[in-house]
C-alpha positions as CSV (number, residue, x, y, z in Angstrom):
1,P,-24.0,-3.0,6.6
2,A,-20.4,-1.8,6.2
3,A,-17.8,-3.0,3.8
4,D,-15.2,-5.4,5.1
5,L,-11.8,-4.3,3.6
6,A,-8.8,-6.5,4.0
7,V,-5.2,-5.4,3.4
8,T,-2.2,-7.7,3.0
9,K,1.3,-6.4,2.9
10,T,4.2,-8.4,1.5
11,A,7.9,-7.6,1.7
12,P,11.2,-9.4,1.3
13,E,12.6,-11.1,4.4
14,T,16.1,-9.6,3.9
15,V,17.4,-6.6,2.1
16,P,21.1,-5.8,1.5
17,A,22.5,-2.6,3.1
18,D,21.6,0.4,0.9
19,G,19.4,-1.9,-1.1
20,E,15.9,-1.2,-2.4
21,I,12.8,-2.6,-0.6
22,S,9.9,-3.4,-2.9
23,Y,6.8,-4.2,-1.0
24,G,3.3,-5.0,-2.1
25,L,-0.1,-3.9,-0.8
26,H,-3.2,-6.0,-1.7
27,V,-6.7,-4.6,-0.9
28,V,-9.9,-6.6,-1.2
29,N,-13.5,-5.7,-0.3
30,H,-15.2,-8.8,1.2
31,G,-18.6,-7.0,1.4
32,P,-21.4,-7.0,2.2
33,S,-21.4,-3.4,0.9
34,D,-19.5,-1.4,-1.6
35,A,-16.9,1.1,-0.2
36,T,-16.5,4.6,-1.5
37,G,-13.8,7.2,-0.9
38,V,-11.3,4.5,0.0
39,K,-7.8,5.6,0.8
40,L,-4.9,3.4,1.9
41,T,-2.1,4.9,4.0
42,D,0.9,2.8,4.9
43,P,4.0,4.0,6.8
44,L,7.4,3.5,5.1
45,P,9.6,0.9,6.8
46,A,11.8,2.4,9.5
47,G,15.2,3.7,8.3
48,T,14.1,4.0,4.6
49,Q,13.5,6.7,2.1
50,F,10.8,6.7,-0.6
51,V,11.8,5.9,-4.2
52,S,8.5,5.2,-6.1
53,A,5.0,3.8,-5.9
54,S,2.3,2.6,-8.2
55,E,0.1,5.0,-10.1
56,G,-2.5,6.6,-7.9
57,C,-0.1,6.6,-4.9
58,S,1.9,9.4,-3.4
59,Q,4.3,9.9,-0.5
60,A,4.2,12.5,2.2
61,G,5.3,12.6,5.9
62,G,6.9,9.2,5.8
63,A,3.9,7.3,4.5
64,V,2.6,6.1,1.1
65,T,-1.0,6.9,0.4
66,C,-3.0,5.2,-2.4
67,E,-6.3,6.6,-3.6
68,L,-8.6,3.6,-4.3
69,G,-11.9,5.5,-4.7
70,E,-14.7,3.0,-5.0
71,L,-14.3,-0.7,-4.2
72,K,-17.4,-2.8,-5.1
73,V,-17.9,-6.1,-3.3
74,G,-15.3,-8.5,-4.5
75,D,-13.0,-5.8,-6.0
76,E,-9.3,-6.2,-5.5
77,R,-6.5,-3.7,-6.0
78,D,-2.7,-4.2,-5.9
79,F,0.0,-1.5,-5.3
80,V,3.8,-1.6,-5.1
81,A,5.9,0.8,-3.2
82,V,9.7,1.0,-3.3
83,A,12.0,2.4,-0.6
84,V,15.7,2.4,-0.2
85,Q,17.5,1.4,3.0
86,G,19.9,3.7,4.8
87,R,20.3,6.7,2.5
């Protein structure tokens, strides 16, 4: 059986012009199996530029990629990425 990975993305409803957007990514393994070599890739919001991201994450080609490695059943990981609007 394969792992059932779920990803939830949270972001503010509004952002002021030229303001920073801080959004969260939450990953959980619902099982029934462990997952190995897990990598999460998420595109930056349209019209933004990358500012920073949690440790273990990097940015290339307009997307943030986070290396999760192994997620055992029930494991959860949280990441934050920050982008700036309109620069």
